[in-house]
C-alpha positions in Angstrom: -97.1 54.5 14.9 -97.9 57.5 17.7 -94.8 59.5 18.6 -94.1 60.3 22.3 -96.1 63.2 24.0 -93.9 63.2 27.5 -96.2 66.1 29.4 -99.5 64.2 28.1 -98.1 61.2 29.4 -97.2 62.7 32.9 -100.7 64.3 33.3 -101.8 60.5 33.3 -99.5 59.1 35.0 -100.5 61.6 37.8 -104.2 60.7 37.5 -103.3 56.9 37.9 -101.7 57.9 41.1 -104.6 59.5 42.5 -106.8 56.8 42.0 -104.3 53.7 42.9 -103.9 54.3 46.7 -107.9 54.9 47.0 -108.4 51.5 45.5 -105.5 50.0 47.7 -107.1 52.1 50.7 -110.6 50.3 50.0 -109.1 46.7 49.1 -107.0 47.1 52.9 -110.4 47.9 54.4 -112.1 44.5 52.9 -109.1 42.4 53.7 -110.3 41.0 57.0 -114.0 40.0 55.5 -113.5 39.2 52.0 -111.3 36.9 50.8 -107.9 37.4 48.8 -109.3 35.6 45.3 -112.7 37.2 45.7 -111.3 40.6 45.9 -109.0 39.8 42.6 -111.6 38.3 41.0 -114.2 41.4 41.4 -111.6 43.8 40.3 -111.2 42.0 36.7 -114.8 41.2 36.8 -115.6 44.7 37.0 -113.3 45.6 34.5 -114.5 43.7 31.8 -118.4 44.4 32.3 -117.4 48.2 32.4 -115.1 48.2 29.1 -117.0 45.8 27.3 -120.1 47.7 26.6 -117.7 50.9 25.9 -116.2 48.6 23.2 -119.6 47.9 21.8 -120.6 51.3 21.7 -117.5 52.7 20.1 -117.7 50.2 17.4 -114.3 48.6 18.8 -113.0 45.0 17.8 -111.6 42.5 20.5 -109.3 41.2 18.1 -105.3 40.8 18.3 -102.4 39.7 16.6 -100.8 36.2 18.2 -98.0 38.2 19.5 -100.2 40.8 21.2 -102.7 38.2 22.6 -99.6 36.6 23.9 -98.6 39.6 25.6 -102.0 40.4 27.1 -101.9 36.9 28.6 -98.1 37.3 30.4 -99.0 40.7 31.4 -102.8 39.4 32.7 -100.7 37.0 34.7 -98.3 39.8 36.1 -101.0 41.8 36.8 -103.1 39.4 39.1 -100.0 38.2 40.8 -99.4 42.1 41.7 -102.6 42.6 43.0 -102.7 39.3 45.0 -99.5 40.2 46.5 -100.7 44.0 47.6 -103.8 43.1 48.7 -101.8 40.5 51.0 -99.3 43.3 52.0 -101.8 45.7 53.1 -103.7 43.2 55.6 -100.5 43.7 57.4 -98.8 47.0 56.8 -100.2 50.6 56.8 -101.0 52.0 53.5 -98.4 54.6 53.3 -95.9 51.8 54.3 -96.6 49.3 51.6 -96.8 51.5 48.9 -93.3 53.2 49.8 -91.7 50.1 50.1 -93.4 49.2 46.5 -91.5 52.3 45.0 -88.3 50.1 44.5 -90.4 49.5 41.3 -89.5 52.8 39.1 -86.0 52.4 39.8 -86.0 49.0 38.5 -88.2 50.0 35.6 -85.7 52.8 35.0 -83.2 49.9 34.6 -85.2 47.7 32.4 -86.3 50.5 30.5 -82.4 51.2 29.6 -81.6 47.4 29.2 -84.3 46.0 27.3 -86.2 48.5 25.6 -83.0 50.6 24.8 -85.0 53.6 26.1 -82.4 57.0 27.0 -82.2 57.8 30.2 -80.7 60.8 30.5 -78.7 62.3 33.5 -81.5 64.4 34.7 -83.9 61.6 34.7 -81.2 59.5 36.7 -81.0 62.0 39.4 -84.6 62.5 39.7 -84.7 58.5 40.3 -81.8 58.0 42.1 -83.4 60.9 44.4 -86.8 59.1 44.4 -85.2 56.1 45.4 -83.5 57.4 48.5 -86.5 59.3 49.5 -88.4 55.9 49.7 -85.4 54.7 51.4 -86.1 57.3 54.2 -90.2 56.1 54.1 -89.6 52.6 54.6 -90.6 51.6 58.0 -88.9 48.8 60.2 -91.9 46.6 59.4 -90.3 43.6 59.6 -89.7 43.1 63.2 -93.1 43.9 63.4 -95.0 41.5 61.1 -92.3 39.3 59.7 -92.1 37.9 56.0 -95.3 39.9 55.0 -93.4 42.9 55.2 -91.3 42.0 52.2 -94.6 41.6 50.2 -94.2 44.9 48.8 -90.9 44.2 47.3 -92.0 41.4 45.6 -95.1 43.7 44.3 -92.4 46.1 42.9 -90.6 43.4 41.0 -93.7 42.0 39.3 -95.0 45.4 38.5 -92.0 46.5 37.1 -92.0 43.8 34.4 -95.9 44.6 34.0 -94.9 48.2 33.2 -92.5 46.8 30.6 -95.1 44.6 28.8 -97.4 47.5 29.1 -95.3 49.9 27.7 -94.8 47.0 24.2 -98.4 46.7 24.0 -99.4 50.3 24.8 -98.0 51.8 21.7 -99.4 49.6 19.1 -103.0 48.8 21.0 -106.0 50.7 21.9 -106.1 51.1 25.5 -109.8 50.2 26.1 -109.7 47.2 23.9 -106.4 46.1 26.1 -107.6 46.4 29.2 -111.3 45.0 28.5 -109.2 41.9 26.9 -107.0 41.7 30.3 -110.5 41.4 32.2 -111.4 38.5 29.8 -108.5 37.0 30.2 -107.8 37.3 34.1 -111.7 36.0 34.3 -111.0 33.1 32.7 -108.2 32.1 34.5 -109.4 33.3 38.1 -113.3 31.6 37.5 -111.8 28.1 37.4 -109.9 28.5 40.1 -112.7 29.9 42.4 -114.6 26.6 41.8 -111.7 24.2 42.4 -110.6 26.1 45.6 -113.9 27.0 46.7 -114.3 23.8 49.3 -110.2 24.1 50.1 -110.9 25.6 53.6 -108.7 28.3 52.9 -110.1 31.5 53.3 -107.9 33.5 51.1 -109.5 31.2 48.1 -112.9 31.3 49.5 -115.9 33.1 48.0 -118.5 34.6 50.5 -121.7 36.8 50.1 -120.9 40.5 50.7 -122.9 42.9 52.8 -124.3 45.9 51.1 -121.8 48.0 52.4 -119.1 45.1 51.3 -120.6 44.9 47.8 -120.6 48.9 47.2 -117.2 49.1 48.1 -116.2 45.9 46.1 -117.8 47.8 43.3 -115.5 50.7 44.2 -112.4 48.7 43.9 -113.5 47.5 40.4 -114.0 51.0 39.1 -110.8 53.1 40.3 -108.9 49.9 39.3 -110.3 50.0 35.6 -110.0 53.8 35.4 -106.4 53.8 37.6 -105.0 51.3 34.8 -106.4 53.0 31.8 -104.9 56.1 32.8 -101.7 54.3 33.3 -101.8 52.9 30.0 -102.5 55.8 28.1 -99.9 57.1 29.7 -97.0 54.7 28.3 -99.0 54.8 25.0 -97.6 58.6 25.1 -94.3 58.9 27.2 -91.2 56.1 28.0 -91.1 54.4 31.1 -87.5 56.3 32.2 -89.9 59.5 32.4 -92.9 58.1 33.9 -90.9 56.5 36.9 -90.0 59.5 38.8 -93.6 61.0 38.6 -95.2 57.8 40.0 -93.3 58.8 43.3 -96.4 61.2 43.7 -98.5 58.2 44.5 -96.7 58.4 48.2 -97.9 61.7 49.4 -101.5 60.9 47.9 -101.3 57.4 49.9 -100.0 59.1 53.3 -103.3 61.4 52.5 -105.6 58.5 52.1 -103.8 56.6 54.9 -104.3 59.3 57.1 -107.7 60.2 56.1 -109.1 56.5 56.4 -107.2 55.0 58.9 -105.3 57.8 60.9 -102.1 56.4 60.0 -99.6 59.4 59.8 -95.7 58.5 58.8 -92.8 59.3 61.2 -90.6 62.5 61.4 -88.0 60.5 59.0 -90.3 59.5 56.5 -92.1 62.8 55.9 -88.8 63.9 55.0 -88.7 60.9 52.6 -91.9 61.8 51.0 -91.0 65.4 50.3 -87.6 64.2 48.9 -90.1 61.8 46.0 -92.2 64.9 45.6 -89.7 67.1 44.6 -87.9 64.4 42.5 -91.4 64.0 40.4 -91.7 67.8 40.1 -88.2 68.1 39.0 -88.6 65.6 36.1 -91.6 67.3 35.2 -89.9 70.9 35.0 -87.2 69.3 32.9 -89.6 67.7 30.3 -91.2 71.2 29.9 -87.7 72.4 28.7 -87.1 69.7 26.4 -88.1 69.8 22.7 -91.6 68.3 22.4 -92.3 65.6 19.6 -94.4 66.4 16.7 -97.8 63.7 17.1 -98.0 61.8 13.8 -99.4 58.6 12.8 -98.1 56.2 10.3 
């Protein structure tokens, strides 16, 4: 069993925080012309297509225990549901708003990590998470009055991905990330491909499949590439650091999403939201400083 290496886990999670908003921005660009089911299918198909050759070249085996396979199915279902909810929310909300509202997730993850996995939280981590959560509340815009119920979708995303992270933490410590992500891509396609065939003539746009233009095809490929890379980084991060440590670091995704939203869509948060973003960044940097002062465990294999 691999010992925790918190600083490496933090660095990998920062990488995830940089790639995730970029992929979400592309999904938002495509949301009005590419059906939801097709967006999600392409995301997971790319994951399988990109990683299966890597497995073959590195002589990895797509074998796992019954427990691991069961958890992989649960993890994949949560991932599908979370992506579908997020992609739908992005059709109605600015990028930064949607991601900021979804950042109730690290707070939920902190509580789950303590109560379900028995992970130590500690005073410093708790303060950082509470500060980050308070900053998130400042970022949230009164979107419900504008778009109605879709404004609540990021809160559903938060709950789903908190559970997803808990399952990922269990799998990541015991399994190779490349194998885990490749298996997840295959499981997702087994679930989604029949659904696409059955729902193709339903007349519901979200469940249809369309032939993308060249530009749309390039953007779809980018979603698959960024999604695969991002979740590999996240899986590696969870392999090396407890979820309680990584929770505050994820708040860095908010300012990165704000920057991407401004560059792509011209959206900027108002003054109150800017204060909230500052608070979340400080919380993430604070936990990084705390981890640097803690004794680092010796890496060992059993």
